[in-house]
C-alpha positions as semicolon CSV with decimal commas, in nm:
position;residue;x (nm);y (nm);z (nm)
1;X;0,000;0,000;0,000
2;X;0,278;0,242;0,097
3;X;0,453;0,164;-0,230
4;X;0,140;0,248;-0,426
5;X;0,076;0,574;-0,243
6;X;0,436;0,686;-0,240
7;X;0,630;0,883;0,019
8;X;0,544;1,234;0,141
9;X;0,700;1,481;0,384
10;X;0,520;1,677;0,657
11;X;0,713;1,965;0,815
12;X;0,626;2,058;1,172
13;X;0,524;1,706;1,265
14;X;0,496;1,772;1,639
15;X;0,234;2,046;1,592
16;X;-0,143;2,014;1,630
17;X;-0,217;2,005;1,257
18;X;0,108;1,844;1,140
19;X;0,065;1,545;1,370
20;X;-0,298;1,496;1,264
21;X;-0,199;1,508;0,895
22;X;0,062;1,238;0,969
23;X;-0,203;1,026;1,143
24;X;-0,434;1,057;0,841
25;X;-0,158;0,988;0,587
26;X;-0,052;0,669;0,765
27;X;-0,416;0,556;0,775
28;X;-0,440;0,627;0,402
29;X;-0,137;0,410;0,323
30;X;0,136;0,669;0,268
31;X;0,494;0,640;0,381
32;X;0,573;0,960;0,573
33;X;0,885;1,158;0,651
34;X;0,838;1,434;0,906
35;X;1,060;1,707;1,047
36;X;1,090;1,827;1,404
37;X;1,303;2,106;1,547
38;X;1,621;1,988;1,711
39;X;1,635;2,072;2,080
40;X;2,000;2,058;2,197
41;X;2,039;1,925;2,548
42;X;1,688;1,779;2,568
43;X;1,551;1,463;2,415
44;X;1,208;1,527;2,262
45;X;0,933;1,279;2,333
46;X;0,784;1,188;1,996
47;X;0,614;0,870;2,114
48;X;0,276;1,023;2,024
49;X;0,396;0,998;1,662
50;X;0,591;0,673;1,675
51;X;0,298;0,498;1,847
52;X;0,054;0,582;1,565
53;X;-0,080;0,278;1,376
54;X;0,159;0,201;1,090
55;X;0,431;0,438;1,217
56;X;0,686;0,166;1,292
57;X;0,693;0,065;0,924
58;X;0,606;0,388;0,744
59;X;0,716;0,691;0,951
60;X;1,065;0,841;0,958
61;X;1,153;1,144;1,172
62;X;1,417;1,399;1,068
63;X;1,553;1,704;1,251
64;X;1,531;2,034;1,065
65;X;1,515;2,405;1,144
66;X;1,351;2,691;0,951
67;X;1,657;2,901;1,033
68;X;1,858;2,650;0,824
69;X;1,626;2,579;0,526
70;X;1,875;2,339;0,365
71;X;1,832;2,113;0,671
72;X;1,499;1,999;0,521
73;X;1,670;1,841;0,218
74;X;1,717;1,487;0,356
75;X;1,353;1,465;0,469
76;X;1,223;1,580;0,128
77;X;1,452;1,358;-0,081
78;X;1,254;1,089;-0,264
79;X;0,913;1,230;-0,172
80;X;0,628;1,283;-0,421
81;X;0,454;1,545;-0,211
82;X;0,533;1,790;0,070
83;X;0,302;1,945;0,330
84;X;0,465;2,254;0,478
85;X;0,283;2,318;0,807
86;X;0,577;2,440;1,019
87;X;0,574;2,812;1,095
88;X;0,720;3,046;1,360
89;X;0,448;3,167;1,600
90;X;0,532;3,465;1,821
91;X;0,215;3,626;1,953
92;X;0,414;3,765;2,247
93;X;0,625;3,968;2,001
94;X;0,952;3,849;2,154
95;X;1,115;3,915;1,816
96;X;1,068;4,202;1,569
97;X;0,810;4,129;1,299
98;X;1,071;4,172;1,026
99;X;1,279;3,886;1,170
100;X;0,979;3,654;1,208
101;X;0,863;3,733;0,854
102;X;1,212;3,688;0,707
103;X;1,251;3,348;0,877
104;X;0,903;3,236;0,767
105;X;0,960;3,333;0,403
106;X;1,318;3,210;0,377
107;X;1,226;2,884;0,548
108;X;0,934;2,826;0,311
109;X;1,135;2,914;0,000
110;X;1,424;2,698;0,118
111;X;1,185;2,405;0,145
112;X;1,052;2,474;-0,206
113;X;1,409;2,481;-0,340
114;X;1,470;2,141;-0,177
115;X;1,153;2,020;-0,351
116;X;1,289;2,136;-0,687
117;X;1,626;1,976;-0,620
118;X;1,466;1,645;-0,526
119;X;1,337;1,593;-0,884
120;X;1,065;1,372;-0,730
121;X;0,824;1,618;-0,563
122;X;0,516;1,663;-0,779
123;X;0,321;1,898;-0,551
124;X;0,360;2,113;-0,239
125;X;0,065;2,197;-0,015
126;X;0,144;2,503;0,198
127;X;-0,054;2,566;0,516
128;X;-0,138;2,934;0,529
129;X;-0,396;3,093;0,759
130;X;-0,742;3,242;0,723
131;X;-0,591;3,553;0,879
132;X;-0,400;3,602;0,552
133;X;-0,739;3,654;0,383
134;X;-0,964;3,844;0,622
135;X;-0,747;4,062;0,847
136;X;-0,772;4,429;0,746
137;X;-0,858;4,325;0,392
138;X;-1,061;4,644;0,351
139;X;-1,381;4,435;0,329
140;X;-1,475;4,407;0,697
141;X;-1,839;4,485;0,617
142;X;-1,877;4,199;0,369
143;X;-2,053;3,875;0,459
144;X;-1,779;3,645;0,332
145;X;-1,452;3,655;0,142
146;X;-1,327;3,415;-0,123
147;X;-0,962;3,337;-0,204
148;X;-0,912;3,654;-0,410
149;X;-0,880;3,867;-0,094
150;X;-0,554;3,933;0,087
151;X;-0,495;4,093;0,426
152;X;-0,348;4,445;0,413
153;X;0,008;4,409;0,541
154;X;0,084;4,782;0,562
155;X;-0,237;4,847;0,756
156;X;-0,154;4,561;0,992
157;X;0,192;4,706;1,050
158;X;0,034;5,044;1,120
159;X;-0,254;4,940;1,349
160;X;-0,074;4,646;1,517
161;X;-0,374;4,440;1,635
162;X;-0,321;4,125;1,843
163;X;-0,121;3,867;1,648
164;X;-0,035;4,114;1,371
165;X;0,325;3,993;1,336
166;X;0,208;3,635;1,272
167;X;-0,055;3,755;1,022
168;X;0,198;3,963;0,828
169;X;0,443;3,672;0,812
170;X;0,179;3,425;0,692
171;X;0,040;3,666;0,431
172;X;0,377;3,750;0,279
173;X;0,500;3,389;0,297
174;X;0,190;3,259;0,118
175;X;0,236;3,516;-0,159
176;X;0,604;3,421;-0,184
177;X;0,543;3,045;-0,217
178;X;0,276;3,091;-0,483
179;X;0,506;3,325;-0,676
180;X;0,798;3,081;-0,645
181;X;0,582;2,800;-0,780
182;X;0,482;3,011;-1,080
183;X;0,838;3,120;-1,154
184;X;0,998;2,776;-1,125
185;X;0,725;2,550;-1,258
186;X;0,669;2,385;-0,920
187;X;0,312;2,280;-0,842
188;X;0,229;2,476;-0,523
189;X;-0,117;2,512;-0,370
190;X;-0,209;2,681;-0,041
191;X;-0,480;2,613;0,215
192;X;-0,612;2,886;0,447
193;X;-0,783;2,731;0,750
194;X;-0,933;2,940;1,030
195;X;-0,957;2,835;1,400
196;X;-0,876;2,464;1,406
197;X;-1,071;2,273;1,671
198;X;-1,121;1,906;1,764
199;X;-0,914;1,628;1,922
200;X;-0,537;1,649;1,930
201;X;-0,257;1,395;1,966
202;X;0,037;1,628;2,031
203;X;0,140;1,670;2,398
204;X;0,059;2,040;2,446
205;X;-0,283;2,208;2,448
206;X;-0,309;2,372;2,103
207;X;-0,350;2,749;2,109
208;X;-0,650;2,742;1,875
209;X;-0,830;2,501;2,113
210;X;-0,757;2,731;2,405
211;X;-0,905;3,027;2,216
212;X;-1,207;2,834;2,084
213;X;-1,290;2,703;2,434
214;X;-1,234;3,036;2,606
215;X;-1,588;3,032;2,753
216;X;-1,551;2,675;2,882
217;X;-1,204;2,734;3,027
218;X;-1,324;3,038;3,225
219;X;-1,100;3,288;3,048
220;X;-1,358;3,549;2,955
221;X;-1,099;3,825;2,999
222;X;-0,894;3,671;2,715
223;X;-1,166;3,694;2,451
224;X;-1,027;3,885;2,157
225;X;-1,292;3,821;1,893
226;X;-1,671;3,823;1,889
227;X;-1,707;3,613;1,574
228;X;-1,532;3,276;1,548
229;X;-1,446;3,113;1,215
230;X;-1,387;2,743;1,275
231;X;-1,299;2,410;1,116
232;X;-1,244;2,059;1,253
233;X;-0,880;1,944;1,256
234;X;-0,971;1,623;1,074
235;X;-1,136;1,819;0,793
236;X;-0,826;2,040;0,760
237;X;-0,599;1,733;0,745
238;X;-0,827;1,568;0,489
239;X;-0,832;1,890;0,283
240;X;-0,451;1,889;0,268
241;X;-0,447;1,531;0,140
242;X;-0,733;1,608;-0,099
243;X;-0,527;1,888;-0,256
244;X;-0,224;1,660;-0,285
245;X;-0,428;1,395;-0,466
246;X;-0,643;1,628;-0,680
247;X;-0,572;1,611;-1,053
248;X;-0,530;1,983;-1,110
249;X;-0,565;2,217;-0,810
250;X;-0,489;2,587;-0,861
251;X;-0,369;2,857;-0,625
252;X;-0,519;2,901;-0,279
253;X;-0,819;2,743;-0,110
254;X;-1,017;2,870;0,187
255;X;-1,098;2,604;0,448
256;X;-1,356;2,734;0,695
257;X;-1,708;2,586;0,704
258;X;-1,841;2,752;1,022
259;X;-1,890;3,106;1,150
260;X;-2,013;3,138;1,508
261;X;-2,091;3,463;1,694
262;X;-1,979;3,447;2,055
263;X;-2,340;3,489;2,176
264;X;-2,446;3,179;1,983
265;X;-2,140;2,994;2,115
266;X;-2,253;3,078;2,470
267;X;-2,605;2,946;2,403
268;X;-2,479;2,628;2,234
269;X;-2,229;2,544;2,509
270;X;-2,463;2,638;2,797
271;X;-2,733;2,405;2,666
272;X;-2,496;2,113;2,610
273;X;-2,258;2,157;2,905
274;X;-2,457;2,291;3,204
275;X;-2,178;2,177;3,440
276;X;-1,959;2,468;3,328
277;X;-1,997;2,831;3,439
278;X;-2,035;2,981;3,092
279;X;-2,087;3,360;3,062
280;X;-2,441;3,450;2,956
281;X;-2,527;3,639;2,639
282;X;-2,590;3,953;2,848
283;X;-2,248;3,924;3,012
284;X;-2,084;3,896;2,671
285;X;-2,244;4,211;2,531
286;X;-1,977;4,429;2,687
287;X;-1,698;4,258;2,490
288;X;-1,566;4,468;2,205
289;X;-1,359;4,219;2,011
290;X;-1,262;4,209;1,645
291;X;-1,536;4,095;1,407
292;X;-1,369;3,971;1,091
293;X;-1,560;3,859;0,781
294;X;-1,603;3,487;0,728
295;X;-1,428;3,287;0,459
296;X;-1,617;3,129;0,170
297;X;-1,495;2,774;0,105
298;X;-1,690;2,729;-0,221
299;X;-1,378;2,673;-0,435
300;X;-1,268;2,378;-0,219
301;X;-1,617;2,225;-0,212
302;X;-1,666;2,279;-0,587
303;X;-1,339;2,090;-0,643
304;X;-1,503;1,789;-0,477
305;X;-1,406;1,820;-0,111
306;X;-1,665;1,738;0,155
307;X;-1,655;1,875;0,510
308;X;-1,755;1,582;0,731
309;X;-1,758;1,722;1,085
310;X;-2,031;1,935;1,243
311;X;-1,988;2,234;1,473
312;X;-2,117;2,022;1,763
313;X;-1,860;1,749;1,689
314;X;-1,584;2,007;1,691
315;X;-1,668;2,113;2,046
316;X;-1,744;1,760;2,166
317;X;-1,407;1,630;2,047
318;X;-1,212;1,924;2,189
319;X;-1,389;1,920;2,527
320;X;-1,359;1,542;2,562
321;X;-0,988;1,563;2,483
322;X;-0,948;1,846;2,738
323;X;-1,111;1,627;3,003
324;X;-0,889;1,331;2,917
325;X;-0,576;1,548;2,930
326;X;-0,668;1,718;3,260
327;X;-0,736;2,066;3,118
328;X;-1,097;2,057;3,246
């Protein structure tokens, strides 16, 4: 089966999404190479990856660093496809935006160069972010945005909203990888998921879960948005594989089936989980968070992709996993 499917590489294999993509690929019969950051002086526990069904025969783990793009070469060699999910995340702004952006772009382009050099990679699927579409795009009053919209980098740099450095880096990196693909004849497609929610297999609590469950976790003071755009992690992983296997995908694809106002989130969670002290709709009225337009995923669906998980499943899976891991 692995021989028939071929070998693929997933960068950022220890992350929330990267690890779930690996899980799905192994289930689908692929042989998988993945990269993790080297951590001098500390041995990283990757048993959550090596214990996956099929991993002992079909998963190989390589060390690589976005600061040294050529370090990804050995992991990419001999692969037919590459999923680039690894990205620097620095919401605390410990580093200047220019440095984060430079590392994100150079890392991504270095990986694409390794794909060209391999002579075997037929397609690269780059994980972008919905924030590269709908943050200060100049269309905040519109009901939904398709893939033709881009976030306004100069406005982000001027206004500096929460997470602006990450958004700038993802927007400019996505543009750079698409341009590189065009210039060098490399088949590159990008996927722009929004808040990713659901179960996770990586050791740490994913940041997107923490934000999506802000009402459940009792962190009302940390609410930064009043409208949540969400997608189940399994649907995002399946969408990546769908784009790898599609006969002729083009450009970028939005991946965000659900938009949920925080008031509706409160009502949904209160009805289903009465054991938690969830803020009421009246208590939430005072929150003045960002309200970004939703993403239209019509292009992905029209290409033949089917979202399989409901909004309720998304919360059920995340909350159950939180309970199992001791976060609730």
